[in-house]
C-alpha positions in Angstrom: 207.5 65.9 22.8 207.9 62.1 23.1 204.3 61.1 22.3 203.3 58.9 19.5 199.6 59.2 20.3 197.7 61.6 22.6 193.9 61.5 22.3 190.8 62.6 24.1 188.8 59.4 24.1 185.5 60.5 25.8 184.0 63.5 27.4 182.6 62.6 30.8 181.7 65.9 32.4 182.4 69.7 32.3 186.0 69.9 31.4 186.5 66.1 32.2 187.7 63.5 29.8 189.2 60.1 29.4 192.5 60.5 27.7 194.9 58.0 26.1 198.6 58.6 25.5 201.4 56.4 24.1 205.1 57.4 24.1 207.6 56.6 21.4 210.1 53.9 21.9 213.6 55.1 22.7 216.9 53.3 22.6 217.0 51.1 25.7 213.4 52.0 26.7 210.2 50.7 25.1 207.0 52.5 24.5 204.6 53.2 27.5 200.9 54.0 27.3 198.5 55.5 29.8 194.8 55.7 30.2 193.8 58.5 32.5 190.9 60.6 33.8 191.7 64.2 32.9 190.2 67.3 34.4 191.1 70.8 33.4 189.8 74.3 34.1 190.5 77.9 33.3 190.1 80.3 36.2 188.8 83.9 35.8 192.4 85.3 36.1 193.5 83.0 33.2 195.2 80.4 35.4 195.0 77.0 33.7 194.6 73.9 36.0 195.1 70.4 34.6 195.0 67.2 36.7 195.0 63.5 35.7 195.3 60.1 37.2 195.0 56.5 36.0 193.9 55.3 39.4 190.3 54.3 39.3 189.9 55.4 35.7 186.9 53.2 34.4 187.7 53.8 30.7 189.5 50.8 29.2 191.8 50.6 26.2 193.2 47.3 25.2 196.9 47.1 25.8 198.8 47.8 22.6 201.4 45.5 21.1 204.9 46.9 21.8 203.7 49.2 24.6 203.8 48.6 28.4 200.7 49.9 30.3 202.1 52.3 32.8 200.3 54.0 35.7 200.0 57.6 36.5 198.9 58.0 40.2 198.8 61.7 39.8 200.0 64.4 37.4 199.1 68.0 37.2 200.0 71.4 35.8 199.2 74.9 36.8 200.0 77.8 34.5 199.5 81.1 36.3 199.8 84.3 34.2 201.9 87.1 35.6 202.3 90.7 34.7 204.7 91.5 31.8 203.7 88.4 29.8 205.4 85.9 32.1 203.8 82.7 33.4 204.5 80.7 36.5 204.4 76.9 35.8 203.9 74.3 38.5 204.3 70.7 37.5 203.6 67.5 39.5 204.2 64.1 38.0 204.2 60.7 39.6 204.5 57.8 37.2 205.0 54.0 37.6 206.6 53.1 34.3 206.6 49.3 35.2 210.3 49.0 34.9 213.6 50.3 36.3 215.4 52.8 34.2 219.1 52.7 33.4 221.0 55.5 35.1 221.8 57.4 31.8 218.0 57.6 31.0 217.3 58.9 34.5 220.0 61.6 34.2 218.6 62.6 30.8 215.0 62.7 32.1 216.1 65.0 34.9 218.0 67.2 32.5 215.0 67.4 30.1 212.5 68.1 32.9 213.3 71.8 32.9 212.9 72.0 29.2 209.3 70.7 29.1 207.8 74.2 29.2 209.9 75.2 26.2 208.6 72.2 24.4 205.0 73.1 25.3 205.6 76.5 23.7 206.3 74.8 20.4 203.3 72.4 20.7 200.7 75.0 21.6 200.5 76.6 18.1 199.9 73.1 16.6 197.3 72.4 19.2 195.5 75.7 18.4 195.4 74.7 14.7 194.1 71.2 15.5 191.5 72.4 18.0 190.4 76.0 17.2 188.4 77.9 19.7 188.3 77.7 23.5 187.6 74.0 23.9 189.0 70.9 22.1 186.8 69.3 19.5 186.5 65.6 20.4 185.3 64.7 16.9 188.8 65.4 15.6 190.2 62.6 17.7 187.5 60.0 17.5 
């Protein structure tokens, strides 16, 4: 995944956090960072809900040299388990990257969008090692 930094910065409620993320620079496109309010929940049937937004987020992180502060009006993910070990994934992303993107980057982003779930499959085992148990340990990121 294209993140240089992804950190829970502060717990602010039941399953609610302030979260910081900074992407890696790519050829023709500089690094972007986001400060968001993040809420997630696991339903009784195992469905995972994750929603975030930078709009109205009171937590501040100084802008980082070499990164442009982007906005994330809304982003979310629903992972709904299905019989037979399958999972339905619903993804919503709206981002203001504070720039226009060259056509070749937009085409690549659209091509890559469908592969995000495959990338998450590779990241989850690392996540489980970093944050064992049911809930993330904020001490590991502070």
